[in-house]
N, C-alpha and C positions, 0 to 999 in steps of 0.2 A: 420805257415799256420795259415788261421783263420778257426776258427769253422764253422764245414760243415753246420750246423742248423742254422748259420749267415750270410754265404756266400746263400744257399740256399731262404732265406728270402728275401737278398739283392737283389738277381739277376733273380731267378725263379719267374713269375706272382705267383700270390695269388688265384690259383682257385682250389687248394686244402686242403680239413681240415687234416694238419698234424696230427701226433701221434707226441709223444717227445720221438722218436726212428730213430738212423741215425743207418741204416743196413749195416754191415759191408759184410759180408757172412751167406750162409747156408751151409748144408749138411742133406739133406732128408728132415725131417720135423722136424729139427732144424733149427732156425734162432739165430742171435749172432751178438748184438748190436756193437756199436764202441767201449764200455766198456766192451767188453769181457761177459756180461751176456745171458744168454742162454734164448730164449723162445720157446714154441711147437707151431706149426705153426695150426692153424685152420682156418686158412684167404685162404692161397695158391695165394698170388697173387692176390684176388678176383676171384679165382675160375682155377687160370692160371696155376698153378705149377702143372701138373697130376702125373708124378714124383719127385716130390721134387724138391729141391735143387739142383745141380751140383751131380746128379747121373752121374755115368762115364763112361757106354755105350752112353747118351744122349752126351755129353761133346764130346768123340769122333765121332759121327755121324756130329755131328757140323767140328770139327776138320777138319776130313777125306773131308770132301764139301771147307772148306775155301782154302783147299790145293789147291784147283781146279779152282773153283772162286766163288766170294762171289756175283755177281751179274750177271746175262745175260736177255739180251732184249728181252721182250716179240715178237719179230717178229723174232724169233728163238726158236725150242726146246730146252725143257736142261731135262735130266736124272728122278731126283728128283722129278720133277712135274711133270711131265708124270705120275711116280709112283705113287705120292700119288694120284694123282686124280684116276690111277685106284682103289687102295687102298678103295678111299673113294664110288665110283660107287659099285666096287663088292661087299664091306662090307652091303652097304645099297639096292640096287638093282635100283641107279637110275643111270640116263645116264650118264649126264654131268657135269664138275664142272666149277667154274668161278674164283679164288683166288684172295683176294686183301690181305691190312692190318690189317684189324680190325672187330669188329660185326657191327658196325656201317654202312664203307662201306657195309659191307656183307647186309644187310637189307636193303640199298640204291637201290642195285643191285638188289637185289630180288622185291621190288617196280617196280625199272622201268619196269623187266622183266614182271611182272604181268600184269601193264599198256599197255605193247607193245604185250600181246598176246590179250590181248582184244581190243585194236584198230586194229590189223591186222583181227580180225577175225568179230567184230560188228561193226567198225566204230568207230569215234567219241562221247562222251558222255555218256562214260562207264569206269567212271576211279576212282571211290571213291574203298575208302579202309575200312574196317573196323576192327579197333584193339579192346581192353579192359579197364577199367575204372582199374588203379591201373597199368599198363603195361608200360612196359621199355624199349623203342627198339634204342636208341642212342643219340648222343648232337648233331648230325649237324643238319641242320634247318630243314631240312626233317622228321630227326628221331623221330627228338625232338616232331614236329607237330603229327607223328604216335603215341608220347608216349600218353597216356592215364592217365596223371596226371598236374593234375592246377598246380602243382608248376612250373609247365616249358613250362608254355606257357604263356609267359612273357619278356619284355625287348627287343626280337631280330625279332621286326615285319618287313615285312610281313611274316609271317610262309607261308610255302607249301601249297596250298588248296588241299582239296579231302578228306578228311580223316574224321571217325566220330567216337562215342565213346560209345560199348553197357558195359552192367555190367556184368560182371564175372561168368559164372556160371549160366546163368538167359537166360532161351531158349525162352519164351513169347518176350520179350525186343531184343531179337537178331533177331526172328523171325521179327518183327517191324521193322527195322534197313535194312533187307532184299529188299532196293528199287531197282527199274531198273538200276541205274546207279552205282550198285557195281559189281565191276570185282574181288576182291580178299579180303579175310578176313586174317587176321597178329594176329598171338595168340602166348603165351608161355604156354607148359604145365605145369609147375613151374613158377610164376611170382617172381622171385628174387631181385629185384630192390624196388618191391612193396610191399614186407613182405612175401616170401614164403608160396605162396598162390595157393595152388595145384587144376589144375584143375579137376572135376568129371568127370570120366571117361564115363558116359553117355552122358554128355554133349559135350565131345569129340567127340563121337561118332554120335551124333545129329547133330554137325559144318559141321562133313564130311560128312555128309547125304546130308544135304541140298544144300552145295556147290556143291558137284556132279549134284543134279538135274539143277542145274540151269548153270554149267558150269563158277562158281566163283571159282578161285583156292585158294586152300586153304596155306597159307604161315608159316610154323613151325619154332619162332624163338629159337634156338636149345644154340644162343651165351652162355648161362650159365650153362645149361642144357646136352649140345653134350657133345662126349668123354668120355664118363662111367659113368660120373657125377650120372644119379641118379641108375644106376647100371644094364642098360641096353647101350650100346654106341650110341643111340640116345633116346630120353626121348620119343618120339611119342610114341615108340617099347610097351611100359608100357600102353598106352593107344588102340592099337589096331588099328589105324591110319594110311593113307600113305598120308600127305600133298603131293600138287603137286612140291614146293619147299622148303627146309627146308636153316635154314642158321648156320651156324659155327662161333667161334674164341676164345677167350681162351684157352683151355684147348687143342686147336688142336693138336700146336705145343710145349706146355709144358712149354713156357715162349718169346721164340723167336715172334714177331710178322707175327701175319698172319689171312685173314680172309677168308672165302667161301660161297657161294651158291650157292644149288645143284638143279638140275632139274630131273624131270621126264621126258622120252620121249614124251609127249605131249605137254610141253614147253622150249623142250631144245635146239631149232632151229631155237627157237623166234630170238634174239638178233645176227646180223651178222656182218660183217667187220665195224669195227668205229663206231657201236653202243655202244660201252662198253672199256674200257678199263682199266690202272693201270700200272703206272713205274715198282713203287717196286711188285708188286702184283706176285704173283708166284716166291719171292725169292727162289734159289736152296739151300742158305740156311737155313729160315724156313723148306721148303718142305724134306730138310732132317730129320731136328728135330723132323716133322712130320711123316714120316714114321715110326722113331722110335717107337715114342711114340704110334703110332697105332697098328704095330706089338705086344707091348706089351697087350696094353690095349682091344683089341679087341680079345681076349684071351677068350672062354666061362669059365672058371675055375677063370681071374683075375677079371670079371665081377660079379661073384660069390662074390667071397669076397668082395668085393667093396658093394653088397648088405649084404652082412650079415653082416660087419661093420656097414652100414649104422642104420641096425636093432639094433644092441647091441650098440650106442650111443644114439640112440633117447630112448630107454631101461633107461638105468643109468641114464638117464635124468632126466626120469618119474619116476624112484625110487626114485629123491633125495626129492617129495614132498614137493618143498616151495613153501610156498603161494603165494610169487612173481613170480613163475611160475604159468601162465597163461594155455599156452596150449603148446605141443612140437610137430612139423609137419614137412613134408620133404616127401623125398625120397632117397635111395641110401643115398652118401655124403656131401646130400643140407638138409640141418637141421635148421630148423627156432624156435626160443625161446619167444613167445607172453610173455611178460612181464609188470607189472605192475610199473617198476623200468624206469629208464631214459635209454634208449640203449647206447646214448652216454656215458656217465656217466660209464655203465658195460663196455664199451670196453677199457677204457680208464686205470679203475680198474683190469679190465684183464690183460693189458699189464703191469701194475706195478707189477703185480704179477706174470709175465713171462708166459702167453699166448697173443697169438693173433689172436682174432675174429675181425666179421664185424657187422654192424647192414643194418634193412632195414626196410623200411616205419617209422610209428610213432611209434611202440612198439615191434618192434622183435628183436633178435641177432640173428645174422646170421651164420652159423658154413659151411666153404668148407675147409675143411683138404685134403690135397695133395691124390687121389685115394691110393698112399703106405701104409699112416697112419698104427701103430701098433697098437695091442689091449691094451699096455702098454703105449704107446702115447695116445692115447684116456682115459684112466684112469686116466693120469696125468693131462689133460686138464679139464675132467668131476670135479676132486680133485678140482681145483682151482674156477671152477664155481660153484661147491657145496658153496665154500665162500663166494663168492660172492651174492650169489640169496640169 
C-alpha cells in the first residue's frame, strides 16, 4: 500500500499546511501516529474535540443513532434534531435554531437573517454589517468578505458587498462607523484565528447598548468560543451581554460536522419557508452526538472545571518566565502565547517533541486542548513548551 502522505499529496488539493504526522487513532487527550508515537493534544481538531477523541459514551450515542438512520430529509421531523434544538434554546434562553454543517454556513445564515430582519422592517438601503479588524468568520465568499483581515481579501473577486471593518476595542472608531445603512454588527468575544484577542468587557457592553438604541442586530460568532471553551457555555456570558443572534459549530457536536445559528425571539420568525435550507443540516447522527456533548458540557461543575484548568494552564505558562514569551492571554481553555519566535516553527518543533499546538495571527501560538484534559496532561504539555521557548 502506498504511503499515506504520498497519496494525500497526490490526490488531495494542496490547500492546507500539512504537518508531518499521519494520525491513526486517538484516545482521550492523546493522539497516536501511524508510527505508534504518542502526542498530547493541545489542539483538539482546532477546538472541535470537546470531549477528546473516542469517548465511549460519545461513540455509543452515534452508534445507537446509526442503527436507526444516518440521514433524514428536512421535510420531516427527527428526534435527535428536535432535542438538540430544545437543549440549545433552553440553555441559552433563545427562541429558535437553524442547523447547518459548518461555522461558515452558520455565519452565512446569521448574515441572511440580519439583512432580512432589516429589509422587512426598514426596506432597502439598510444592509451593511460591521465586523472588526483581525476577525475571522469563514472561507466562503461572503464570510471572507465579513472577515476583517486584508490577507483574505484577494484572488476570489468579486466579494459580497456590504461589509465594513472597525478597530477592535475602539469605541470612537466604532461610533464613526455606525451609519444609517448598518443593519448588524458581527463580532467574536475572543478572536481565535486573529491572535486570541480578548474583547474588553466595557467595549462589549458599549456595543450592545449602541446597537440596541438603533435596532441594529448584534451577531456573536461563537464558532470557536462556544460550548464551554471559555469556562461558560457561551462566551458572551462572560461579558454580560445577550446578542440577538449567535452562531455555533466546532465543539457543538464534538467532532461530527454541524453548525447552527440561534436567534432571539426578536428575529426568530424572520426566515420563512423556502428562504433558507440545507440538505445535510440537522443530520441525526451529528445531532445525537451534540445531545451527548451538551449533556456533559452544560453541567455547572464541568464548566467550573474548565475555568479552573484554564487558569492553571495560564499560570503555568506565565511561571516559565521565558524571554521569548511576550504575553499569555485568553479565557478558559482558549489560550494564546504571544512570542518573539516564529509560531509555525514552534508548532513544528512541538510536534517533533510529542505535542500538538496551533498558531494564530503572526506571532501567537494557540492552545485549544480538549475540555476534558487532565492537570497531569497540562503539566506534560507545558514541560514540552518550556523546552521550546
